[in-house]
N, C-alpha and C positions, 0 to 999 in steps of 0.2 A: 505845299504847306510852308508858310514863312516862319522865321525864327520866333516871332512873337506868339504865333499860334501854338508852336511846339512848347514854348515855355508855359503858356496858359494851360495846355493839356496836362503837362507834368504837374503843375500846381493843383489841378483838379484831382488827378489820380492820387497825388500825395495826401490830399485831404481825406480822400476815401480810405487810403491806407491807414492814416492815423485813426480814423473811426473804427477800423478793424482791430488795430493793435491795442488802443486804449478803450476798454469797454464802456459803453454808455449805460446810464442807470435805467433808462426806460426801455421796455421791450425785451430785456434780457432776463430770463427766468430759468430756474432749475428747481429740483424738488427740495426746497427748503435751504435754510442757512445751517451749515454743518456745525457752527459754533454755538448754536442756541437750541434749546428744547423747551417748548411751551409749557409742558407739565412741570419741568424742573424750575423754570423761571417763575411760574405761578406759586409753587411751593416756597421759593425764597421770599417772594413778596409777602405771602401770608405769614410765614414764620417771623419776618421782620415786624409786621404789624401787631402780631400777638405777643411778641417778646418785649414790647415796649413797657415802660412802667405802668402805663394805662393802656391796656390792649385795645386796639382799634378794630372792633368787630364789624363795623360798617364797611370799612375798606377791605377787610378779610373776606367778608361775605360777598362783596362785589367782585373781587378777584376770582373767587370760587364760581360764582354764578356765570361769569364770562366763559369759563372752560367746562361748565357742568355737562352740557349736551355732548361735547366731545368725549368726556370721560364715560358718560353713559353709553355712547356708541362703541367705544373701544373695550370697555371692561364690564359692562352689564349693570342692570338696575340694582343688584344687591350692593354693589360698591357705592353707587351714588346715594342710595337710601341710608347706608351707614354714615356717609359723610353729611348728608342732610341732617340726620339726627344729632351728630356731634356738633354741628354748627348751631342747631336749634337749642341745644343744651348749654351752649357757650362754654364747653369743656375744652380748654386750650390744650391740655395734654392729650386728650382723645383726638382732637383735630390733627395735631402734629403727628401723632402715631399713625392715624389713617393716611395722612399724606405721604409719610415715609413708605407705608405699604403700597400706595399708588405708584410711587417711584419705582418700586420693585416690579409691579405689574407692567410699568412702562418699559423697564429694562427687558423684561421677558418679551414684550411686544416687539421692540426693536430687534432683538436677537432673532426672534421667530421669523420675521419677515425678511431680515437680512439673509438668513439661511435659506428661506424659500426662494429668494431672488439672487442666490449666490452667483449665477451665471451672468447677471447684469451688473458689471463692475461698478458703474457709477451709482446705481441705486443701493447696492449692498454696502459700498463704502460710506455713503451718506447715512444709511441706517445704523451702521456701526458707530459713526461719529455721534449720532443722536444718542445711542446707547451709552457712549462714553460721557457725554454731557450729563446724562442722567446719573451715572455712577459717580461722577465728580461732585454732584450735589449731595449724594449720600455719604461720600467719603469722610467728611468731618464727624459723622455720627458713628463711625466704626470704632472710635475710641471707647475703650471699656468693654468691647465685645471680643469674642474669640478670633475675629479677623483683624484685631488692632495691629498686629505685627506683620500683616500680609499685604499692606498697601503697595509695596514695591513689586511683589510678585503679581499682583493684580494689574498694575500699570504695565508690566512687561507682557502680561497675557493679552491686553488690548493691542499692544504693538505686534505681537505674534499673530493675532487674529487678522490684523490689517495685512501683515505679510502673507497670510494664507489666501487672501483675495487675489494675489498676483497683481499684474498690471498689464493692460493691453498695450501700453506705450503710445507714442505719437507716431503714426505712420510706420508702426513696427519697431521704432527705435525705443530701447529701454523696456522691451516686453519681458514680463516675468510670468511663468506659468502658475496658475492658481493651485493651491494645495488645500482641498476641502477638509481633509482630516485635521490639518493644523488649525484651520479656522474653527471647526466644531469643537475640538478638544479645549481650546482656550476660551470660547464663549461659555462652554459648560463649566469650566473651572471658575470663571467669574460669577456666573449665576449661582452655582451650587454653594459658593462661599458667602455671597451677599444675601440671597433670598431668605434663608431661614431666620435672619436677624431682624427682619422688619415685617412681621405680619400686621394686618390691620387690626383695629380694636375688636372687631367681631370675628377675627380669626381667618378671614379670607386671605388666601395666598395666591401667588401667580398661577399655579396649576389649576385653580378654580375660577379664574377670570374668563370672561366670555370673549375671546378673540374670534373674529370673523374668518373662518377658514376659506371663504370664497374671495376675500379681499386680496387685491394685488399689493406687493410691497410698496409700490409707488403711491398707492392710495393712503398710505400711512406716513407720508412725508409731504406735508402741505406745500403747495406752490408758494414760493416767496421770491422777492426780487433779489437778484444777485449780480455780481460782475462776472461776465463770461465772454470769452472771445471765440471767434470761429477760425480755427487754425487753417482750414483749407482756403477760405477767402483771403486771409492775411498773406499766405504764401503766394497765391495768385496775384494779389495786388503788388507784392514785392517784385515779382517777375515782370509785370507790366511796367512798373516804374523804372526798373533797370533797363528794360528794352527801350523805353522812351529816352532815358538818359544817354544810352548808346547812340540812338538816332540823332539826338541833339549834338553829341560830340562829333559824329561823322559829318553832319551838315556844316558845323563850324570849321572843321579841318578842310572841307571841300571848298568853302568860301575863301579861305586863306591861300589855297593852292592856285 
């Protein structure tokens, strides 16, 4: 192998290495984006449309319609019927009250499946993040409720719940053993504090919602595009590049001698 071929090979492998280190946008998927929650984002959109000086019921209805089948699947027909009636009546206060209730149902859903999938670190962590995104959407509405002064405690409870998941580490490095009791105690604290504050207009609470007991946790975290790298492939590519660099250095030294 001449020097030119060695250099070309190193360039090729380097390109592959960069492709492994810097995640591509296509073909890289995980169970959803941890920073967003569809139910919460739809609530924000509807609240903004209905809080305008001239409420935009067309846009609010369109946003609800886009998510309705998912809400029906997750929480049952009693929930969507109440929301249908609230939208039909164009009762802004009722619609927003119902949506806050749905956020509580969603908080319960995320916690439930995170607990069921506790031993799957990546899924449980994602579902906990989805629960936190839901809570953060409800957080501004804690003002004037018995939970008004408890935001710091609730924030810490989410941190402790995450700590309770442990961490498998990377190739064993940074591994932390899970603590299921710590996880359960803190999600219970969050739920028990927030849930009673936001019943739906028809009185439906999270305990009465129709979660599917047969569904897997991952089924409740829709597939979305994300940036993700393959650590094993990256490490292997680094080793190959270093080996080829060593070969090139040896050949150059040999030619000079």
